Structure formats: structure tokens, C-alpha cells
A tleap script that builds the chain and sets N, CA, C and O, in Angstrom:
source leaprc.protein.ff14SB
mol = sequence {
  NMET ASN ASN GLN TYR GLU GLU ALA ARG VAL
  TRP TYR ASP GLU ASN TRP PRO CYS CYS ILE
  ARG LEU ASP ILE GLU TRP THR CYS ARG GLY
  TYR ASP TYR PRO GLU HIE VAL VAL GLU TRP
  ILE LYS ASN ASP THR THR ASN TRP ARG LYS
  LEU ASN ASP GLU ASN GLY GLY THR TYR GLU
  TYR PHE ALA ARG MET ASN GLN ARG LEU LEU
  ASN LYS CLYS
}
set mol.1.N position { 33.979 11.197 -5.120 }
set mol.1.CA position { 33.027 11.642 -4.116 }
set mol.1.C position { 33.740 12.615 -3.181 }
set mol.1.O position { 34.854 12.357 -2.725 }
set mol.2.N position { 33.078 13.735 -2.906 }
set mol.2.CA position { 33.737 14.709 -2.045 }
set mol.2.C position { 33.558 14.358 -0.573 }
set mol.2.O position { 32.752 13.500 -0.215 }
set mol.3.N position { 34.321 15.035 0.264 }
set mol.3.CA position { 34.333 14.753 1.696 }
set mol.3.C position { 32.968 15.012 2.339 }
set mol.3.O position { 32.577 14.304 3.267 }
set mol.4.N position { 32.245 16.018 1.853 }
set mol.4.CA position { 30.930 16.314 2.435 }
set mol.4.C position { 29.949 15.167 2.164 }
set mol.4.O position { 29.117 14.857 3.017 }
set mol.5.N position { 30.036 14.539 0.999 }
set mol.5.CA position { 29.193 13.372 0.713 }
set mol.5.C position { 29.561 12.214 1.632 }
set mol.5.O position { 28.682 11.488 2.097 }
set mol.6.N position { 30.833 12.039 1.894 }
set mol.6.CA position { 31.266 10.972 2.795 }
set mol.6.C position { 30.740 11.232 4.212 }
set mol.6.O position { 30.275 10.307 4.878 }
set mol.7.N position { 30.811 12.472 4.668 }
set mol.7.CA position { 30.274 12.833 5.982 }
set mol.7.C position { 28.768 12.599 6.029 }
set mol.7.O position { 28.242 12.130 7.038 }
set mol.8.N position { 28.080 12.925 4.946 }
set mol.8.CA position { 26.634 12.717 4.877 }
set mol.8.C position { 26.303 11.233 4.954 }
set mol.8.O position { 25.375 10.840 5.661 }
set mol.9.N position { 27.050 10.413 4.237 }
set mol.9.CA position { 26.807 8.971 4.259 }
set mol.9.C position { 27.027 8.409 5.660 }
set mol.9.O position { 26.238 7.591 6.133 }
set mol.10.N position { 28.079 8.838 6.313 }
set mol.10.CA position { 28.374 8.378 7.670 }
set mol.10.C position { 27.247 8.796 8.616 }
set mol.10.O position { 26.784 7.988 9.422 }
set mol.11.N position { 26.802 10.059 8.523 }
set mol.11.CA position { 25.706 10.535 9.368 }
set mol.11.C position { 24.463 9.692 9.137 }
set mol.11.O position { 23.814 9.262 10.091 }
set mol.12.N position { 24.128 9.455 7.873 }
set mol.12.CA position { 22.927 8.697 7.535 }
set mol.12.C position { 23.021 7.263 8.043 }
set mol.12.O position { 22.063 6.748 8.620 }
set mol.13.N position { 24.156 6.619 7.837 }
set mol.13.CA position { 24.324 5.236 8.294 }
set mol.13.C position { 24.256 5.114 9.809 }
set mol.13.O position { 23.751 4.119 10.328 }
set mol.14.N position { 24.761 6.117 10.525 }
set mol.14.CA position { 24.725 6.087 11.992 }
set mol.14.C position { 23.336 6.399 12.546 }
set mol.14.O position { 22.937 5.834 13.564 }
set mol.15.N position { 22.600 7.290 11.889 }
set mol.15.CA position { 21.312 7.750 12.398 }
set mol.15.C position { 20.099 7.027 11.836 }
set mol.15.O position { 19.058 6.970 12.489 }
set mol.16.N position { 20.216 6.476 10.638 }
set mol.16.CA position { 19.097 5.810 9.958 }
set mol.16.C position { 19.592 4.505 9.324 }
set mol.16.O position { 19.529 4.367 8.103 }
set mol.17.N position { 20.074 3.563 10.101 }
set mol.17.CA position { 20.712 2.369 9.543 }
set mol.17.C position { 19.788 1.420 8.786 }
set mol.17.O position { 20.274 0.575 8.034 }
set mol.18.N position { 18.500 1.530 8.957 }
set mol.18.CA position { 17.568 0.604 8.287 }
set mol.18.C position { 16.732 1.257 7.201 }
set mol.18.O position { 16.022 0.560 6.476 }
set mol.19.N position { 16.795 2.559 7.069 }
set mol.19.CA position { 15.941 3.277 6.124 }
set mol.19.C position { 16.469 3.143 4.700 }
set mol.19.O position { 17.628 3.451 4.423 }
set mol.20.N position { 15.597 2.677 3.796 }
set mol.20.CA position { 15.990 2.548 2.392 }
set mol.20.C position { 15.168 3.435 1.465 }
set mol.20.O position { 15.493 3.566 0.284 }
set mol.21.N position { 14.102 4.047 1.991 }
set mol.21.CA position { 13.249 4.901 1.162 }
set mol.21.C position { 12.744 6.064 2.015 }
set mol.21.O position { 12.345 5.868 3.163 }
set mol.22.N position { 12.763 7.273 1.454 }
set mol.22.CA position { 12.326 8.456 2.186 }
set mol.22.C position { 11.867 9.527 1.225 }
set mol.22.O position { 12.121 9.452 0.023 }
set mol.23.N position { 11.186 10.531 1.766 }
set mol.23.CA position { 10.889 11.717 0.979 }
set mol.23.C position { 11.506 12.927 1.684 }
set mol.23.O position { 11.784 12.903 2.883 }
set mol.24.N position { 11.704 13.969 0.904 }
set mol.24.CA position { 12.421 15.136 1.423 }
set mol.24.C position { 11.591 15.896 2.454 }
set mol.24.O position { 12.076 16.174 3.551 }
set mol.25.N position { 10.347 16.235 2.117 }
set mol.25.CA position { 9.553 17.083 3.019 }
set mol.25.C position { 9.167 16.377 4.320 }
set mol.25.O position { 9.367 16.932 5.401 }
set mol.26.N position { 8.630 15.187 4.235 }
set mol.26.CA position { 8.146 14.502 5.430 }
set mol.26.C position { 9.300 13.968 6.280 }
set mol.26.O position { 9.351 14.228 7.482 }
set mol.27.N position { 10.207 13.239 5.681 }
set mol.27.CA position { 11.274 12.588 6.448 }
set mol.27.C position { 12.431 13.532 6.740 }
set mol.27.O position { 12.756 13.778 7.902 }
set mol.28.N position { 13.054 14.063 5.689 }
set mol.28.CA position { 14.257 14.878 5.892 }
set mol.28.C position { 13.969 16.167 6.652 }
set mol.28.O position { 14.686 16.510 7.593 }
set mol.29.N position { 12.929 16.874 6.249 }
set mol.29.CA position { 12.601 18.138 6.928 }
set mol.29.C position { 11.947 17.867 8.282 }
set mol.29.O position { 12.209 18.576 9.253 }
set mol.30.N position { 11.116 16.864 8.343 }
set mol.30.CA position { 10.422 16.545 9.585 }
set mol.30.C position { 11.336 16.059 10.692 }
set mol.30.O position { 11.067 16.283 11.872 }
set mol.31.N position { 12.418 15.393 10.311 }
set mol.31.CA position { 13.360 14.875 11.308 }
set mol.31.C position { 14.664 15.670 11.335 }
set mol.31.O position { 15.671 15.201 11.865 }
set mol.32.N position { 14.640 16.863 10.767 }
set mol.32.CA position { 15.776 17.797 10.831 }
set mol.32.C position { 17.094 17.198 10.339 }
set mol.32.O position { 18.121 17.305 11.009 }
set mol.33.N position { 17.056 16.575 9.175 }
set mol.33.CA position { 18.306 16.115 8.578 }
set mol.33.C position { 19.193 17.328 8.305 }
set mol.33.O position { 18.682 18.375 7.909 }
set mol.34.N position { 20.504 17.215 8.504 }
set mol.34.CA position { 21.395 18.312 8.126 }
set mol.34.C position { 21.282 18.578 6.617 }
set mol.34.O position { 21.055 17.656 5.833 }
set mol.35.N position { 21.439 19.820 6.232 }
set mol.35.CA position { 21.267 20.186 4.825 }
set mol.35.C position { 22.237 19.449 3.911 }
set mol.35.O position { 21.869 19.104 2.788 }
set mol.36.N position { 23.484 19.195 4.364 }
set mol.36.CA position { 24.426 18.486 3.491 }
set mol.36.C position { 23.990 17.034 3.255 }
set mol.36.O position { 24.341 16.446 2.232 }
set mol.37.N position { 23.237 16.458 4.182 }
set mol.37.CA position { 22.704 15.106 3.997 }
set mol.37.C position { 21.582 15.130 2.962 }
set mol.37.O position { 21.504 14.249 2.106 }
set mol.38.N position { 20.720 16.132 3.041 }
set mol.38.CA position { 19.639 16.268 2.059 }
set mol.38.C position { 20.231 16.455 0.658 }
set mol.38.O position { 19.756 15.846 -0.301 }
set mol.39.N position { 21.246 17.279 0.538 }
set mol.39.CA position { 21.886 17.502 -0.765 }
set mol.39.C position { 22.516 16.221 -1.295 }
set mol.39.O position { 22.448 15.941 -2.492 }
set mol.40.N position { 23.127 15.444 -0.407 }
set mol.40.CA position { 23.713 14.158 -0.802 }
set mol.40.C position { 22.635 13.228 -1.347 }
set mol.40.O position { 22.817 12.614 -2.399 }
set mol.41.N position { 21.526 13.122 -0.643 }
set mol.41.CA position { 20.429 12.256 -1.076 }
set mol.41.C position { 19.929 12.688 -2.449 }
set mol.41.O position { 19.710 11.846 -3.320 }
set mol.42.N position { 19.749 13.978 -2.650 }
set mol.42.CA position { 19.197 14.482 -3.901 }
set mol.42.C position { 20.173 14.401 -5.072 }
set mol.42.O position { 19.741 14.302 -6.220 }
set mol.43.N position { 21.471 14.439 -4.809 }
set mol.43.CA position { 22.457 14.571 -5.884 }
set mol.43.C position { 23.365 13.369 -6.109 }
set mol.43.O position { 23.994 13.283 -7.164 }
set mol.44.N position { 23.459 12.445 -5.174 }
set mol.44.CA position { 24.378 11.305 -5.327 }
set mol.44.C position { 23.678 10.151 -6.048 }
set mol.44.O position { 23.079 9.284 -5.413 }
set mol.45.N position { 23.761 10.153 -7.357 }
set mol.45.CA position { 23.081 9.132 -8.157 }
set mol.45.C position { 23.784 7.780 -8.119 }
set mol.45.O position { 23.256 6.806 -8.656 }
set mol.46.N position { 24.955 7.693 -7.502 }
set mol.46.CA position { 25.619 6.394 -7.360 }
set mol.46.C position { 25.044 5.594 -6.198 }
set mol.46.O position { 25.272 4.387 -6.108 }
set mol.47.N position { 24.299 6.250 -5.308 }
set mol.47.CA position { 23.699 5.579 -4.150 }
set mol.47.C position { 22.189 5.712 -4.079 }
set mol.47.O position { 21.512 4.836 -3.541 }
set mol.48.N position { 21.654 6.807 -4.619 }
set mol.48.CA position { 20.238 7.135 -4.490 }
set mol.48.C position { 19.552 7.197 -5.839 }
set mol.48.O position { 20.145 7.620 -6.832 }
set mol.49.N position { 18.293 6.770 -5.868 }
set mol.49.CA position { 17.460 6.831 -7.076 }
set mol.49.C position { 16.188 7.596 -6.730 }
set mol.49.O position { 15.506 7.269 -5.759 }
set mol.50.N position { 15.872 8.622 -7.531 }
set mol.50.CA position { 14.631 9.377 -7.319 }
set mol.50.C position { 13.480 8.589 -7.911 }
set mol.50.O position { 13.516 8.216 -9.084 }
set mol.51.N position { 12.448 8.331 -7.097 }
set mol.51.CA position { 11.299 7.550 -7.533 }
set mol.51.C position { 10.165 8.416 -8.057 }
set mol.51.O position { 9.480 8.038 -9.008 }
set mol.52.N position { 9.963 9.581 -7.438 }
set mol.52.CA position { 8.898 10.482 -7.878 }
set mol.52.C position { 9.131 11.871 -7.272 }
set mol.52.O position { 10.112 12.094 -6.562 }
set mol.53.N position { 8.221 12.789 -7.561 }
set mol.53.CA position { 8.344 14.172 -7.089 }
set mol.53.C position { 7.465 14.487 -5.877 }
set mol.53.O position { 7.409 15.635 -5.438 }
set mol.54.N position { 6.791 13.496 -5.344 }
set mol.54.CA position { 5.896 13.730 -4.213 }
set mol.54.C position { 6.661 14.154 -2.966 }
set mol.54.O position { 7.744 13.643 -2.678 }
set mol.55.N position { 6.081 15.095 -2.233 }
set mol.55.CA position { 6.673 15.585 -0.972 }
set mol.55.C position { 8.120 16.024 -1.122 }
set mol.55.O position { 8.960 15.738 -0.269 }
set mol.56.N position { 8.399 16.716 -2.209 }
set mol.56.CA position { 9.760 17.196 -2.441 }
set mol.56.C position { 10.651 16.168 -3.087 }
set mol.56.O position { 11.830 16.436 -3.321 }
set mol.57.N position { 10.125 15.005 -3.380 }
set mol.57.CA position { 10.887 13.925 -4.004 }
set mol.57.C position { 10.994 12.731 -3.074 }
set mol.57.O position { 11.358 12.868 -1.906 }
set mol.58.N position { 10.677 11.569 -3.600 }
set mol.58.CA position { 10.853 10.326 -2.857 }
set mol.58.C position { 12.080 9.626 -3.432 }
set mol.58.O position { 12.199 9.465 -4.647 }
set mol.59.N position { 12.987 9.216 -2.558 }
set mol.59.CA position { 14.260 8.636 -2.969 }
set mol.59.C position { 14.446 7.265 -2.352 }
set mol.59.O position { 13.968 6.990 -1.251 }
set mol.60.N position { 15.151 6.405 -3.081 }
set mol.60.CA position { 15.452 5.051 -2.628 }
set mol.60.C position { 16.967 4.891 -2.540 }
set mol.60.O position { 17.690 5.207 -3.485 }
set mol.61.N position { 17.428 4.407 -1.417 }
set mol.61.CA position { 18.860 4.204 -1.190 }
set mol.61.C position { 19.215 2.811 -1.717 }
set mol.61.O position { 19.374 1.862 -0.949 }
set mol.62.N position { 19.333 2.711 -3.045 }
set mol.62.CA position { 19.529 1.398 -3.652 }
set mol.62.C position { 20.886 0.788 -3.319 }
set mol.62.O position { 21.035 -0.432 -3.380 }
set mol.63.N position { 21.863 1.588 -2.973 }
set mol.63.CA position { 23.163 1.032 -2.585 }
set mol.63.C position { 23.027 0.185 -1.319 }
set mol.63.O position { 23.663 -0.863 -1.202 }
set mol.64.N position { 22.209 0.631 -0.382 }
set mol.64.CA position { 21.982 -0.131 0.851 }
set mol.64.C position { 21.187 -1.400 0.543 }
set mol.64.O position { 21.457 -2.459 1.109 }
set mol.65.N position { 20.216 -1.290 -0.346 }
set mol.65.CA position { 19.425 -2.461 -0.725 }
set mol.65.C position { 20.315 -3.516 -1.381 }
set mol.65.O position { 20.200 -4.706 -1.087 }
set mol.66.N position { 21.197 -3.073 -2.268 }
set mol.66.CA position { 22.107 -4.001 -2.936 }
set mol.66.C position { 23.045 -4.664 -1.940 }
set mol.66.O position { 23.345 -5.851 -2.069 }
set mol.67.N position { 23.511 -3.913 -0.947 }
set mol.67.CA position { 24.398 -4.467 0.073 }
set mol.67.C position { 23.676 -5.542 0.892 }
set mol.67.O position { 24.259 -6.579 1.209 }
set mol.68.N position { 22.428 -5.300 1.227 }
set mol.68.CA position { 21.650 -6.283 1.977 }
set mol.68.C position { 21.491 -7.574 1.190 }
set mol.68.O position { 21.595 -8.666 1.747 }
set mol.69.N position { 21.240 -7.446 -0.100 }
set mol.69.CA position { 21.102 -8.640 -0.946 }
set mol.69.C position { 22.391 -9.438 -0.986 }
set mol.69.O position { 22.362 -10.668 -0.934 }
set mol.70.N position { 23.527 -8.751 -1.079 }
set mol.70.CA position { 24.818 -9.429 -1.095 }
set mol.70.C position { 25.103 -10.132 0.225 }
set mol.70.O position { 25.670 -11.225 0.245 }
set mol.71.N position { 24.706 -9.496 1.333 }
set mol.71.CA position { 24.952 -10.066 2.656 }
set mol.71.C position { 24.112 -11.324 2.908 }
set mol.71.O position { 24.499 -12.176 3.708 }
set mol.72.N position { 22.973 -11.442 2.236 }
set mol.72.CA position { 22.110 -12.615 2.414 }
set mol.72.C position { 22.637 -13.859 1.702 }
set mol.72.O position { 22.277 -14.983 2.049 }
set mol.73.N position { 23.485 -13.646 0.715 }
set mol.73.CA position { 24.004 -14.776 -0.078 }
set mol.73.C position { 25.125 -15.485 0.614 }
set mol.73.O position { 25.666 -16.453 0.079 }
savepdb mol mol.pdb
quit
């Protein structure tokens, strides 16, 4: 993982700590996500899963979901 992806993850975790699902046009563009964060969401398949193409793509942060499940056990 490159440094820009790490910076994007840190930004996302600090600014959106509870969000596990978003779309590009409504959420990312509407709330002025930095472009490197949008690129991370769209391209980092180790953390994000694309669910559909609506509104520029809807993505699920499955890495965060998996972490929550582990923390509950």
C-alpha cells in the first residue's frame, strides 16, 4: 500500500469514523472529500467493495465492518 492510501485511510478514519457505505457523487463530492481519498475508495480492493454503479458507484468499507465484528467477540 502506498503512502497516499495510508494518508487517505487516516483522513477517512478521523473524519468519518462510523461510515461503512457511501456513494461517490452524493457523499464524496457533496462533502468535499479530498481527491486522493476518493481514489483510495475506488481503487483499494483490500478495504473497499463496489456494490453498484449508482451515483458514481456505491462502495462498502468491508474492512471496517470486519473489524467491528471482531471487536464484538
